[in-house]
Backbone bond lengths (Angstrom), bond angles and torsions (degrees), N, CA, C in turn:
res aa  C-N    CA-C-N  psi(-1)  N-CA   C-N-CA  omega(-1)  CA-C   N-CA-C  phi
1 M - - - 1.467 - - 1.531 108.43 -
2 Q 1.354 116.32 137.04 1.453 120.47 179.38 1.530 110.58 -78.46
3 A 1.313 118.28 134.58 1.465 121.69 -178.57 1.525 110.99 -64.19
4 R 1.355 115.80 150.76 1.457 120.99 179.98 1.527 109.80 -59.10
5 G 1.357 115.34 135.58 1.452 120.32 179.35 1.514 113.59 88.67
6 Y 1.304 117.93 -1.92 1.456 122.16 -179.40 1.523 108.47 -126.46
7 Q 1.312 116.27 142.98 1.451 119.04 173.97 1.517 109.73 -148.30
8 V 1.313 114.91 147.15 1.458 120.49 178.19 1.515 108.51 -99.35
9 V 1.320 116.48 122.45 1.456 121.40 178.13 1.517 108.49 -126.99
10 E 1.322 115.91 154.66 1.457 120.22 177.88 1.519 108.71 -92.62
11 M 1.327 115.63 119.91 1.456 121.63 -178.77 1.527 108.78 -123.09
12 E 1.322 115.45 156.80 1.460 118.74 174.59 1.521 108.33 -80.71
13 A 1.303 115.10 129.32 1.460 119.94 -177.08 1.519 109.77 -129.82
14 R 1.322 114.59 150.37 1.465 120.71 171.63 1.533 106.24 -89.07
15 I 1.316 114.82 114.79 1.465 120.52 -172.56 1.524 110.57 -114.60
16 S 1.314 115.37 139.18 1.457 121.05 175.39 1.525 109.52 -145.03
17 E 1.307 115.55 148.43 1.459 121.63 177.56 1.528 109.37 -125.94
18 A 1.324 115.38 144.20 1.465 120.48 -179.55 1.524 109.72 -145.18
19 F 1.317 114.05 160.37 1.466 121.66 178.71 1.521 108.69 -131.04
20 A 1.337 116.31 142.01 1.463 121.84 170.22 1.522 108.18 -135.63
21 P 1.321 117.70 134.97 1.469 119.55 -177.51 1.519 113.20 -74.92
22 A 1.315 115.10 148.89 1.461 120.59 168.47 1.529 107.99 -72.95
23 A 1.300 116.51 167.86 1.464 120.53 -178.39 1.518 110.04 -149.61
24 I 1.316 114.96 152.48 1.462 122.26 174.29 1.516 108.10 -120.61
25 S 1.323 115.98 129.77 1.464 121.17 175.97 1.519 109.58 -98.19
26 N 1.329 115.92 132.46 1.465 121.69 175.98 1.530 111.62 -87.18
27 F 1.326 115.54 -36.57 1.461 121.74 -179.74 1.521 107.81 -160.55
28 F 1.338 116.24 158.47 1.458 119.26 -178.82 1.516 110.32 -161.21
29 A 1.321 114.74 164.82 1.465 122.37 172.38 1.522 107.21 -135.70
30 I 1.335 115.77 145.38 1.463 122.48 -172.55 1.527 110.25 -92.15
31 H 1.330 116.13 132.77 1.465 122.19 177.30 1.526 108.04 -128.89
32 D 1.320 117.16 92.38 1.470 120.16 -176.48 1.526 112.16 -139.03
33 D 1.326 117.05 37.27 1.463 120.93 178.74 1.529 110.06 -57.74
34 G 1.299 116.01 132.48 1.457 121.20 177.67 1.506 114.46 88.79
35 L 1.322 117.12 -16.22 1.457 120.49 -178.44 1.529 110.15 -62.02
36 G 1.321 116.23 129.96 1.453 121.16 179.68 1.515 114.39 92.60
37 S 1.332 118.20 -8.36 1.463 120.13 177.98 1.524 109.95 -76.17
38 P 1.335 117.84 155.34 1.470 120.76 -178.35 1.528 112.02 -56.67
39 G 1.313 116.31 133.44 1.461 121.18 177.64 1.514 114.86 81.02
40 F 1.335 117.21 2.75 1.473 119.13 -179.08 1.523 109.78 -71.98
41 F 1.323 116.69 129.35 1.466 119.19 -178.93 1.525 113.48 -146.17
42 D 1.332 118.55 -9.22 1.463 120.94 -175.25 1.526 109.86 -106.01
43 F 1.338 115.56 115.72 1.465 120.92 -176.89 1.536 112.00 -98.90
44 S 1.325 116.86 15.96 1.466 120.46 -174.90 1.519 113.03 -61.22
45 H 1.333 116.39 -34.94 1.466 119.70 -176.49 1.525 112.40 -112.81
46 V 1.316 116.18 17.44 1.465 121.78 173.16 1.524 107.89 -100.74
47 G 1.319 116.39 141.29 1.459 118.79 179.41 1.509 111.48 165.44
48 A 1.317 115.39 -143.13 1.464 120.50 -179.03 1.513 109.67 -149.53
49 T 1.317 115.07 149.60 1.452 120.57 164.43 1.524 106.95 -99.38
50 G 1.326 116.59 162.41 1.461 118.58 -180.00 1.511 111.77 150.81
51 G 1.331 114.91 175.00 1.460 119.55 -176.66 1.505 113.35 -130.46
52 G 1.332 115.35 157.80 1.455 119.90 178.88 1.514 112.22 171.27
53 F 1.338 115.85 -152.80 1.462 122.32 -173.52 1.528 110.46 -132.30
54 T 1.331 116.52 144.82 1.460 119.22 161.24 1.526 107.11 -92.15
55 L 1.324 116.20 156.05 1.462 121.68 -174.82 1.521 111.20 -112.08
56 S 1.330 116.12 161.22 1.464 120.19 173.56 1.524 110.41 -73.07
57 K 1.332 117.50 -26.00 1.468 122.20 175.58 1.525 109.05 -85.96
58 G 1.325 115.65 158.01 1.453 118.83 -179.35 1.506 111.81 -174.72
59 V 1.344 115.65 -141.75 1.464 122.01 -177.13 1.521 109.41 -124.01
60 F 1.330 115.88 126.17 1.460 122.61 172.58 1.524 107.86 -101.50
61 T 1.317 116.40 133.53 1.460 121.66 179.70 1.520 110.29 -126.51
62 R 1.330 115.43 134.46 1.466 122.18 174.83 1.522 107.75 -120.60
63 V 1.320 115.68 125.15 1.460 122.06 -177.33 1.520 109.52 -116.59
64 A 1.318 116.84 133.61 1.463 122.65 171.85 1.522 107.94 -122.82
65 V 1.338 116.82 119.14 1.463 122.75 -177.40 1.526 109.15 -108.70
66 F 1.333 115.97 130.63 1.462 122.43 -179.64 1.522 109.87 -116.74
67 D 1.334 116.96 145.12 1.461 122.64 173.40 1.522 108.79 -108.23
68 G 1.340 116.02 161.84 1.456 116.59 174.71 1.508 115.01 148.76
69 S 1.327 118.73 -16.29 1.462 120.18 176.85 1.519 108.70 -151.68
70 N 1.328 115.98 172.46 1.470 120.24 -179.32 1.522 112.80 -88.68
71 E 1.322 117.23 -4.43 1.465 121.01 -178.63 1.521 110.40 -91.02
72 R 1.324 115.94 123.33 1.464 119.89 179.44 1.522 110.12 -88.61
73 R 1.323 116.47 124.19 1.465 121.08 177.88 1.516 108.23 -130.02
74 I 1.323 116.19 131.02 1.458 121.73 -178.30 1.523 108.90 -124.41
75 R 1.322 116.20 125.38 1.463 120.34 174.57 1.523 108.31 -117.15
76 I 1.317 116.36 130.94 1.465 121.72 -179.00 1.520 108.96 -120.84
77 K 1.312 115.78 128.20 1.458 121.98 177.40 1.532 107.56 -118.31
78 V 1.324 116.30 127.45 1.462 121.36 -178.19 1.523 109.48 -117.17
79 N 1.319 116.13 118.26 1.470 121.49 -177.53 1.526 111.79 49.94
80 G 1.330 115.38 40.39 1.457 121.44 177.50 1.512 115.26 84.87
81 D 1.339 118.14 -4.32 1.460 122.44 -176.83 1.529 109.79 -94.75
82 Q 1.330 117.40 109.12 1.457 121.72 179.68 1.519 112.80 -73.85
83 N 1.325 117.21 -15.73 1.468 121.26 -176.81 1.522 113.32 -97.86
84 Y 1.341 117.24 -0.75 1.458 119.76 178.70 1.532 109.12 -64.29
85 R 1.319 117.51 133.43 1.468 120.11 -170.53 1.530 113.71 -69.75
86 A 1.319 117.90 -36.92 1.476 121.66 177.25 1.530 111.35 48.11
87 T 1.335 116.33 47.51 1.461 121.35 -173.00 1.520 112.79 -59.80
88 T 1.331 117.42 -44.87 1.464 120.92 -177.02 1.518 111.12 -68.78
89 T 1.316 116.85 -41.45 1.464 120.31 178.27 1.516 110.94 -62.15
90 R 1.319 116.77 -46.62 1.464 120.21 -179.73 1.528 110.96 -61.90
91 R 1.339 116.82 -42.33 1.467 119.85 -179.56 1.526 110.64 -64.61
92 A 1.323 117.67 -40.07 1.467 120.66 179.51 1.528 110.84 -62.14
93 I 1.316 117.00 -43.66 1.467 121.13 178.75 1.518 110.76 -62.89
94 E 1.326 117.17 -43.95 1.458 120.84 179.74 1.531 111.15 -62.40
95 L 1.334 117.11 -42.56 1.464 120.24 178.25 1.523 111.16 -61.45
96 L 1.324 116.70 -43.90 1.464 121.35 179.83 1.523 111.29 -63.18
97 V 1.323 116.53 -52.05 1.462 121.39 -174.60 1.528 111.04 -67.70
98 D 1.333 117.49 -41.35 1.463 120.37 179.03 1.531 110.90 -64.45
99 S 1.330 116.53 -40.66 1.456 120.25 179.93 1.525 111.22 -63.20
100 A 1.335 116.09 -36.79 1.466 120.64 -179.26 1.529 112.07 -82.70
101 G 1.351 117.70 -7.87 1.453 121.25 179.17 1.518 113.77 66.51
102 L 1.334 116.40 36.24 1.462 120.78 -174.70 1.520 111.96 -99.73
103 T 1.335 115.03 153.19 1.452 121.61 169.39 1.517 108.31 -128.96
104 F 1.310 116.05 146.96 1.460 121.70 173.70 1.514 106.99 -153.77
105 S 1.316 115.78 161.49 1.456 119.38 -174.41 1.519 111.86 -69.61
106 S 1.308 116.74 -52.77 1.457 119.38 -177.48 1.520 109.93 -161.58
107 A 1.309 114.96 161.95 1.456 121.47 175.47 1.519 108.73 -139.25
108 E 1.305 115.73 131.78 1.462 121.46 172.12 1.520 107.78 -105.78
109 I 1.317 115.84 125.81 1.459 121.40 -176.54 1.517 108.58 -123.62
110 E 1.310 115.10 122.39 1.462 121.08 176.55 1.522 108.67 -114.16
111 Q 1.319 115.98 132.18 1.464 120.68 -179.42 1.522 110.33 -127.35
112 W 1.320 114.21 138.76 1.458 121.86 176.68 1.520 107.57 -119.26
113 V 1.323 115.84 112.09 1.465 121.81 -177.46 1.522 107.97 -99.75
114 E 1.325 116.40 118.25 1.464 120.89 -172.37 1.518 114.10 -84.92
115 V 1.322 117.47 -8.77 1.464 121.06 179.57 1.525 108.35 -123.49
116 P 1.326 117.98 156.63 1.475 120.07 179.73 1.524 111.58 -61.50
117 I 1.314 115.68 144.60 1.462 122.92 -177.93 1.527 109.88 -90.50
118 G 1.338 116.32 133.53 1.456 121.00 174.77 1.511 115.12 96.10
119 Y 1.338 117.04 11.39 1.464 120.47 -176.51 1.529 113.36 -114.36
120 G 1.320 117.46 15.09 1.454 119.51 178.21 1.516 113.83 89.02
121 F 1.335 117.69 33.43 1.463 122.17 177.24 1.529 112.83 -105.52
122 G 1.315 118.01 5.98 1.457 120.58 179.48 1.518 113.58 66.12
123 T 1.340 117.40 32.78 1.465 119.53 -174.93 1.529 112.63 -69.16
124 S 1.318 117.92 -30.82 1.467 119.29 177.41 1.522 110.15 -63.86
125 A 1.325 116.66 -43.81 1.460 120.57 179.28 1.524 111.30 -66.17
126 A 1.326 116.79 -45.67 1.467 120.20 -178.88 1.524 111.25 -65.16
127 S 1.330 116.99 -37.59 1.460 120.92 178.80 1.525 110.61 -66.23
128 A 1.339 116.27 -46.97 1.460 120.05 -179.64 1.525 111.11 -64.82
129 L 1.325 116.77 -41.78 1.464 120.22 -177.72 1.523 111.72 -66.99
130 S 1.326 117.00 -46.44 1.466 118.49 179.57 1.526 110.76 -64.10
131 A 1.341 117.34 -32.76 1.462 120.92 179.92 1.529 112.16 -68.91
132 V 1.332 117.54 -46.57 1.469 118.48 -178.61 1.521 111.31 -69.95
133 L 1.335 117.77 -33.23 1.462 119.59 175.48 1.523 110.42 -63.38
134 A 1.329 116.09 -43.64 1.467 120.28 -178.31 1.522 111.59 -68.17
135 I 1.324 117.42 -44.54 1.465 119.00 -176.96 1.524 111.50 -71.97
136 S 1.327 117.29 -33.61 1.460 120.17 175.33 1.526 111.03 -62.89
137 S 1.329 115.55 -41.69 1.460 120.28 177.64 1.523 111.37 -66.70
138 A 1.334 116.65 -43.37 1.467 120.37 -179.83 1.526 111.67 -62.52
139 L 1.327 116.98 -36.18 1.454 121.50 -179.23 1.525 112.90 -84.25
140 G 1.329 116.64 -6.68 1.463 120.59 178.99 1.515 113.59 69.20
141 L 1.331 117.58 32.77 1.459 120.73 -179.20 1.526 110.83 -71.93
142 S 1.299 116.00 138.06 1.469 120.24 179.97 1.522 109.62 -93.66
143 L 1.329 115.10 57.60 1.459 121.64 178.95 1.517 109.32 -110.85
144 S 1.315 116.56 146.78 1.456 120.25 176.69 1.517 110.07 -67.93
145 K 1.315 116.53 157.49 1.466 121.08 176.07 1.522 110.14 -59.07
146 K 1.317 116.55 -38.53 1.462 121.11 179.60 1.519 111.06 -61.25
147 R 1.336 117.28 -43.02 1.464 120.58 -179.06 1.524 111.34 -68.56
148 V 1.319 117.13 -41.48 1.460 120.75 178.36 1.527 109.96 -62.18
149 A 1.329 116.52 -43.61 1.459 120.73 -179.70 1.522 112.06 -63.17
150 Y 1.330 116.88 -27.80 1.469 120.67 178.50 1.523 111.59 -54.95
151 Y 1.336 117.19 -39.69 1.463 120.37 -175.68 1.530 111.01 -69.12
152 A 1.319 117.72 -33.07 1.464 120.47 174.02 1.527 109.88 -68.33
153 H 1.321 116.26 -40.90 1.472 121.46 177.72 1.529 110.54 -60.16
154 A 1.338 116.82 -47.84 1.466 121.00 -179.39 1.523 111.08 -63.27
155 A 1.330 116.91 -42.86 1.470 120.11 -179.27 1.518 111.45 -64.28
156 D 1.325 117.66 -39.05 1.467 122.07 179.34 1.528 110.40 -60.27
157 I 1.321 116.33 -39.05 1.464 121.03 179.84 1.526 110.86 -74.46
158 I 1.325 116.77 -46.32 1.467 121.20 -178.83 1.532 110.56 -58.57
159 C 1.323 116.52 -41.62 1.468 121.20 -176.83 1.524 112.98 -85.47
160 Q 1.334 116.79 1.16 1.465 123.64 178.87 1.531 112.15 56.26
161 T 1.336 115.31 39.11 1.459 119.77 175.88 1.527 112.13 -105.35
162 G 1.317 117.18 -5.29 1.461 120.42 179.05 1.511 110.97 176.88
163 L 1.333 115.35 177.23 1.463 121.44 -179.69 1.532 112.61 -134.04
164 G 1.327 116.78 -51.21 1.463 118.66 -172.16 1.505 115.44 -119.71
165 T 1.332 117.80 2.89 1.462 119.58 -172.85 1.521 112.41 -64.43
166 V 1.323 117.99 -43.56 1.470 120.09 -179.00 1.522 110.21 -57.53
167 S 1.323 116.99 -40.93 1.466 120.54 -178.50 1.524 112.53 -68.52
168 S 1.331 116.82 -19.22 1.469 119.76 179.81 1.522 112.58 -92.20
169 I 1.344 117.81 -15.16 1.472 119.71 -174.67 1.521 114.40 -116.77
170 W 1.338 118.08 -15.06 1.468 118.99 -172.61 1.528 111.98 -67.75
171 N 1.339 117.00 -33.77 1.464 119.61 -177.01 1.520 112.19 -141.83
172 H 1.334 116.52 19.03 1.463 120.80 -176.94 1.530 109.46 -135.16
173 S 1.319 115.37 159.39 1.462 120.07 176.01 1.522 108.75 -150.76
174 G 1.341 115.17 167.63 1.459 119.99 179.39 1.513 112.07 85.32
175 A 1.316 116.56 -142.51 1.463 122.35 179.42 1.517 109.12 -108.51
176 G 1.330 115.54 149.21 1.459 117.95 179.83 1.509 111.99 -177.13
177 V 1.330 114.93 179.13 1.461 121.24 179.18 1.525 108.01 -137.36
178 I 1.347 116.07 130.25 1.462 121.45 173.57 1.520 107.45 -80.72
179 V 1.326 116.70 119.10 1.465 120.70 -176.31 1.526 112.37 -102.64
180 T 1.331 116.97 -18.57 1.458 122.64 174.07 1.515 107.76 -128.92
181 A 1.341 117.23 123.19 1.460 120.79 -176.63 1.522 111.13 -77.28
182 G 1.328 115.05 155.32 1.450 119.69 175.28 1.506 112.41 147.56
183 A 1.315 114.58 -174.73 1.454 121.94 -179.33 1.524 110.84 -73.85
184 P 1.337 117.84 168.54 1.467 120.56 174.21 1.533 111.04 -52.18
185 G 1.319 115.40 130.91 1.452 120.91 -177.23 1.512 113.53 92.85
186 V 1.323 116.86 -23.47 1.468 122.08 174.96 1.521 109.80 -97.39
187 A 1.322 115.45 -45.57 1.471 120.34 177.63 1.532 110.25 -61.40
188 K 1.308 115.70 141.47 1.471 121.80 177.89 1.527 108.71 -111.17
189 V 1.318 115.18 131.65 1.461 121.16 -176.43 1.522 110.30 -120.08
190 V 1.324 116.02 132.07 1.469 122.02 172.61 1.524 107.49 -100.82
191 N 1.324 117.23 117.63 1.464 121.14 179.72 1.522 110.90 -78.03
192 I 1.315 116.24 146.83 1.463 122.35 -179.69 1.527 108.43 -122.49
193 P 1.316 118.58 124.93 1.469 120.94 -179.33 1.531 111.75 -60.71
194 V 1.333 115.17 141.14 1.461 121.51 178.90 1.526 109.04 -114.35
195 P 1.330 118.33 120.05 1.469 120.05 177.48 1.532 110.90 -59.90
196 K 1.309 115.80 150.59 1.459 120.15 178.60 1.532 110.35 -69.00
197 R 1.332 114.73 157.21 1.460 123.45 173.50 1.525 113.56 70.44
198 L 1.348 116.68 20.65 1.460 120.42 171.44 1.523 108.66 -103.45
199 R 1.335 116.62 137.76 1.462 121.24 178.32 1.528 108.82 -131.01
200 L 1.320 115.02 170.14 1.464 120.90 178.25 1.524 109.84 -111.71
201 V 1.319 115.70 128.58 1.467 122.36 171.79 1.525 106.35 -109.90
202 V 1.326 116.33 124.95 1.465 120.86 -174.23 1.522 109.91 -120.58
203 G 1.333 116.09 126.96 1.454 122.37 175.32 1.523 109.38 -103.92
204 L 1.333 116.75 127.43 1.461 122.45 -172.70 1.529 110.85 -113.01
205 L 1.333 116.29 129.47 1.459 119.87 -178.93 1.528 113.41 -110.22
206 A 1.334 117.68 -50.85 1.469 119.60 -176.33 1.524 109.27 -158.98
207 P 1.333 117.18 148.15 1.471 119.71 175.46 1.514 111.17 -69.16
208 F 1.334 115.33 160.18 1.469 121.09 -175.25 1.522 108.64 -143.98
209 R 1.340 117.26 132.35 1.468 121.43 179.12 1.522 109.86 -85.43
210 K 1.339 116.03 114.99 1.457 120.83 -177.52 1.523 112.06 -64.83
211 S 1.324 117.64 -27.07 1.467 120.33 -178.91 1.529 111.70 -60.80
212 K 1.343 117.34 -25.42 1.465 120.57 177.53 1.524 111.00 -60.82
213 V 1.338 115.37 -39.20 1.459 120.42 -178.50 1.523 110.49 -76.82
214 L 1.338 116.74 -44.48 1.454 120.72 -175.00 1.521 112.29 -65.29
215 S 1.335 117.85 -18.98 1.469 120.72 -178.52 1.530 113.18 -100.62
216 S 1.329 118.35 0.92 1.470 121.42 -178.46 1.529 109.93 -101.51
217 R 1.331 117.29 109.28 1.462 120.53 -176.96 1.528 113.14 -62.57
218 P 1.352 120.70 -47.42 1.468 119.04 179.29 1.532 112.29 -59.55
219 L 1.329 116.52 -41.58 1.462 119.45 -179.48 1.524 110.67 -68.03
220 R 1.332 117.33 -39.49 1.464 120.93 177.08 1.529 110.80 -58.88
221 N 1.318 117.25 -40.78 1.466 120.41 -179.76 1.518 110.98 -62.55
222 R 1.331 116.62 -42.45 1.471 120.10 178.37 1.523 111.11 -67.34
223 I 1.318 116.56 -41.60 1.467 120.57 177.57 1.524 110.08 -56.60
224 N 1.333 116.80 -47.21 1.458 119.74 -176.87 1.533 112.05 -67.73
225 K 1.320 116.91 -38.35 1.467 119.46 178.74 1.524 111.14 -61.31
226 Y 1.327 116.49 -52.35 1.458 119.96 -175.70 1.526 111.97 -78.88
227 G 1.340 116.72 -31.15 1.458 119.60 179.38 1.515 112.63 -66.96
228 E 1.340 117.15 -44.10 1.463 119.87 179.21 1.525 111.62 -66.29
229 A 1.325 116.68 -35.17 1.467 119.77 176.25 1.525 110.60 -63.72
230 A 1.329 116.72 -39.64 1.461 120.61 178.84 1.526 111.18 -66.70
231 V 1.324 117.24 -42.96 1.472 120.98 177.97 1.523 110.02 -58.93
232 S 1.322 116.93 -47.43 1.476 120.82 -179.83 1.514 111.50 -59.17
233 S 1.331 116.44 -41.18 1.458 120.52 179.81 1.523 111.71 -62.69
234 V 1.340 116.71 -43.65 1.465 120.03 -177.65 1.527 111.25 -72.62
235 V 1.323 117.96 -32.13 1.465 120.30 175.28 1.523 110.19 -63.71
236 R 1.338 116.65 -39.70 1.466 120.23 178.11 1.520 111.80 -68.61
237 N 1.330 116.49 -32.90 1.463 120.90 -177.01 1.530 108.41 -137.69
238 P 1.346 116.99 79.01 1.474 121.19 -172.09 1.530 113.54 -79.31
239 K 1.325 114.99 66.99 1.463 120.73 178.71 1.525 109.63 -123.15
240 L 1.331 115.48 155.95 1.455 120.28 -174.18 1.520 112.19 -62.04
241 D 1.319 117.33 -40.39 1.465 118.33 -178.26 1.523 111.42 -65.47
242 N 1.330 117.33 -32.22 1.458 120.09 177.85 1.534 111.02 -73.72
243 L 1.337 116.85 -38.84 1.459 120.67 174.85 1.526 110.38 -57.81
244 A 1.330 115.75 -46.27 1.463 120.45 -179.70 1.521 111.25 -66.03
245 R 1.318 116.94 -42.92 1.467 120.99 -179.15 1.529 111.16 -63.23
246 E 1.322 116.90 -41.76 1.468 119.88 178.93 1.530 111.12 -65.97
247 G 1.332 116.47 -31.77 1.460 119.54 174.70 1.517 111.93 -63.51
248 E 1.337 115.93 -42.20 1.465 120.43 177.79 1.532 110.57 -62.46
249 H 1.339 116.16 -45.32 1.468 120.34 -179.13 1.524 111.20 -64.21
250 F 1.330 116.84 -40.65 1.462 121.50 -179.86 1.527 110.69 -60.67
251 A 1.329 116.09 -46.05 1.464 120.25 -179.99 1.529 110.87 -62.66
252 E 1.339 116.60 -40.93 1.461 120.35 179.98 1.531 111.45 -63.88
253 K 1.351 115.68 -46.91 1.465 119.76 -175.98 1.524 112.13 -69.70
254 L 1.323 116.66 -34.09 1.456 120.43 -178.01 1.526 111.64 -73.47
255 N 1.332 115.49 -27.94 1.469 121.90 175.87 1.534 113.01 57.97
256 L 1.342 115.32 39.59 1.461 119.99 173.19 1.526 111.84 -90.46
257 S 1.319 115.81 -7.07 1.461 120.29 -174.30 1.523 111.77 -75.60
258 T 1.309 115.93 139.67 1.466 122.00 171.22 1.525 108.51 -83.70
259 P 1.335 118.51 166.13 1.473 119.48 175.23 1.527 112.05 -56.62
260 E 1.329 117.00 -35.26 1.474 120.23 179.62 1.529 110.87 -66.23
261 I 1.327 116.93 -40.84 1.471 120.73 178.42 1.523 110.19 -63.77
262 R 1.336 116.05 -44.22 1.468 119.41 -179.52 1.526 110.75 -64.39
263 R 1.332 117.28 -36.09 1.466 119.83 178.26 1.530 111.16 -66.63
264 L 1.316 117.24 -40.41 1.468 120.05 179.02 1.529 111.23 -65.62
265 M 1.322 117.05 -37.37 1.467 119.36 176.31 1.526 110.52 -64.19
266 R 1.332 115.94 -43.43 1.467 119.55 179.93 1.532 111.05 -64.55
267 L 1.319 117.03 -44.08 1.470 120.93 178.53 1.526 111.44 -60.19
268 S 1.318 116.09 -39.85 1.462 120.36 -179.95 1.524 111.03 -61.88
269 L 1.330 116.20 -46.27 1.463 120.45 -178.64 1.525 111.21 -68.18
270 E 1.326 116.30 -31.82 1.467 119.86 179.53 1.524 112.52 -76.85
271 N 1.320 116.89 -12.89 1.466 120.21 -175.75 1.528 112.93 -122.68
272 G 1.325 114.67 38.23 1.453 119.63 167.63 1.503 117.51 100.15
273 A 1.337 119.36 -2.24 1.461 120.23 -179.52 1.525 110.64 -70.81
274 V 1.319 116.28 140.34 1.463 121.98 174.03 1.517 109.88 -69.47
275 S 1.326 116.08 -37.04 1.461 121.88 177.26 1.515 108.12 -155.29
276 A 1.325 116.54 162.28 1.463 121.52 176.41 1.515 108.28 -150.35
277 S 1.320 116.44 132.48 1.449 120.43 -177.88 1.521 109.94 -150.46
278 Q 1.316 115.66 164.94 1.455 121.60 178.50 1.521 110.00 -81.99
279 N 1.334 117.17 138.41 1.463 120.23 171.14 1.515 108.90 -60.71
280 M 1.338 116.33 136.86 1.457 120.90 179.68 1.525 109.73 -112.40
281 I 1.337 119.91 104.07 1.467 120.90 7.09 1.515 107.86 -120.17
282 G 1.341 117.74 130.40 1.445 121.42 177.84 1.512 110.27 -176.11
283 Q 1.315 116.49 157.41 1.461 120.84 176.57 1.529 107.92 -85.67
284 A 1.318 114.46 71.31 1.464 122.77 -177.78 1.513 108.96 -152.93
285 V 1.325 115.87 154.38 1.465 122.88 179.23 1.520 108.70 -122.24
286 H 1.337 116.63 133.35 1.465 119.83 174.82 1.525 109.18 -116.24
287 A 1.317 115.18 134.28 1.456 121.69 -177.79 1.519 109.73 -122.72
288 L 1.321 116.04 130.91 1.461 121.74 173.18 1.516 108.15 -85.23
289 V 1.329 116.19 128.85 1.462 118.94 -175.08 1.525 109.98 -147.99
290 S 1.323 116.35 146.99 1.462 119.77 177.79 1.523 109.73 -68.23
291 E 1.313 114.97 152.79 1.463 121.99 -172.86 1.523 112.89 -54.84
292 D 1.335 117.21 -37.45 1.458 120.28 -175.78 1.535 113.55 -73.93
293 K 1.334 117.02 -11.11 1.469 120.15 -179.26 1.520 113.06 -110.57
294 V 1.325 116.96 5.62 1.465 120.83 -175.02 1.524 112.18 -62.35
295 E 1.331 117.44 -52.47 1.465 120.06 -175.06 1.523 112.15 -64.02
296 G 1.338 116.06 -39.95 1.462 119.28 179.24 1.512 111.80 -62.39
297 L 1.338 116.39 -44.13 1.460 120.11 179.78 1.526 111.04 -67.56
298 A 1.325 116.89 -40.90 1.467 120.25 178.88 1.529 110.79 -59.57
299 D 1.339 116.58 -40.82 1.472 120.34 179.35 1.526 111.54 -66.00
300 V 1.328 116.91 -39.92 1.465 120.66 178.98 1.522 110.57 -62.10
301 I 1.337 116.47 -44.96 1.464 120.04 -178.67 1.531 110.37 -65.86
302 R 1.332 117.03 -41.94 1.473 120.51 179.66 1.529 111.65 -60.68
303 S 1.319 116.87 -32.17 1.466 120.54 -175.65 1.524 113.11 -82.86
304 D 1.337 117.68 -2.53 1.461 120.43 179.43 1.533 110.13 -64.84
305 P 1.343 117.67 145.51 1.475 121.04 -179.54 1.533 114.48 -57.60
306 S 1.337 117.82 -22.05 1.470 120.43 179.55 1.526 112.51 -75.47
307 S 1.346 116.98 -6.17 1.467 124.01 176.75 1.526 113.48 53.44
308 P 1.324 117.54 53.37 1.467 118.37 -178.88 1.525 112.28 -72.34
309 E 1.327 115.00 148.29 1.456 119.61 166.80 1.525 107.33 -75.61
310 V 1.317 118.20 145.24 1.466 121.46 -178.01 1.515 109.84 -124.26
311 I 1.326 115.92 132.55 1.463 120.14 170.18 1.520 108.56 -125.66
312 V 1.323 115.47 150.81 1.465 122.55 177.98 1.520 107.40 -120.76
313 T 1.308 117.02 132.84 1.461 120.62 -178.42 1.520 110.53 -145.28
314 D 1.310 115.50 155.43 1.461 120.94 171.97 1.520 109.42 -84.81
315 I 1.312 116.41 156.31 1.455 120.88 168.24 1.529 106.66 -70.48
316 G 1.325 117.02 136.08 1.462 121.41 -170.13 1.523 113.81 -69.94
317 N 1.332 114.13 154.51 1.464 119.92 176.31 1.522 112.58 -129.55
318 R 1.364 116.70 13.74 1.462 117.97 174.38 1.525 109.59 -142.58
319 P 1.334 116.43 139.63 1.463 120.69 176.35 1.525 110.20 -81.39
320 A 1.311 116.81 -174.03 1.465 121.51 176.92 1.524 109.75 -60.97
321 T 1.325 116.06 140.94 1.466 119.31 -175.92 1.518 111.37 -154.43
322 I 1.336 116.67 152.26 1.459 122.58 172.30 1.521 107.62 -84.91
323 L 1.321 116.66 132.37 1.458 121.70 -174.86 1.525 112.94 -98.82
324 E 1.337 116.58 -36.41 1.461 120.31 -175.69 1.515 109.09 -160.41
325 S 1.342 117.03 149.70 1.450 120.20 177.03 1.521 109.65 -156.59
326 G 1.363 116.87 142.52 1.451 120.08 177.57 1.512 112.46 163.15
327 L 1.346 116.43 -179.82 1.460 123.09 177.89 1.519 109.86 -91.24
328 H 1.342 116.77 132.20 1.457 121.65 -178.50 1.523 109.71 -145.92
329 P 1.348 118.05 151.45 1.461 119.15 167.63 1.521 108.81 -68.09
330 Y 1.339 116.57 143.06 1.457 120.11 -174.59 1.517 109.02 -146.06
331 P 1.336 118.86 133.17 1.468 120.65 178.07 1.521 111.36 -77.67
332 A 1.321 116.72 111.20 1.464 120.86 -178.13 1.512 110.03 -106.98
333 T 1.336 116.72 138.82 1.470 121.48 178.20 1.523 107.87 -93.62
334 I 1.324 115.83 100.43 1.451 120.70 -177.35 1.529 109.95 -75.50
335 G 1.352 114.94 130.06 1.464 120.12 179.03 1.513 112.31 103.02
336 S 1.353 117.91 -11.59 1.467 118.79 -176.76 1.521 112.38 -115.27
337 L 1.327 118.94 -4.49 1.448 120.25 -178.62 1.528 109.73 -73.94
338 R 1.337 114.22 136.13 1.460 118.27 -179.12 1.520 108.55 -128.54
């Protein structure tokens, strides 16, 4: 039965769907000079350098835009949860729409996040990026992909949920290192070849708030010292084993790992992993392993006393993309959109 004051009606909506890959960072350095100063508004040269992987898993977003009144209402549902705050996604949409000077009656946004949130998979960036790509397409905006992605990049920084992830996933896939920080189109990425039949096994222990790191000056200084050294090393020798090795060294030097994280890294290396490192930043370990050893390693990690959740994923082969766009009938719940 429909609650009093609410009704479901079928309306014509402009619908678009988009995908953005999740990502794992092995190491990074922060580049945010000027951020927070009075009058600061351009995030083109704010971001991060660093290296890591995009994943085959990510965030799918479906947007339905309705016209009919001057009041803008946006409802975002994440993995079926209507109460999820989705702060970065909402901010990215607002930046895009305000910049374009658009009005619309309402938008319903549904997102499906294929990896756990808060463990260093860049889900805030992927969610915001897939959302702005989808809503830009639904609204028929004549903006370049690079410009649309900028708003996700800016929102990620403003909300302190990330720095360089959008620039690594908007038009890139696989393994690589950002050598010049900045927004999409400004950041420079060096791609690193990935041998076939390698997969990632990830052990997850606990979520971690990235804002804790971004607001700590002593920790930021250490991150930048060791992160820039890692970037330089991989630029000199842009191979996957060096990328992985620098990730291990970065985690060791930064000393953010708990005893449980260090044990999972050791177990991974003892059970066939090519490399094992901590997600940056998250209480999780990712191990590169050949396809024939995936199940064995996953079982070993699951059996650890810390009881980690385990996911297995391929290294990604597609960047963020629009999947579908057009006019469709859509069931809208009038009176409940916020």
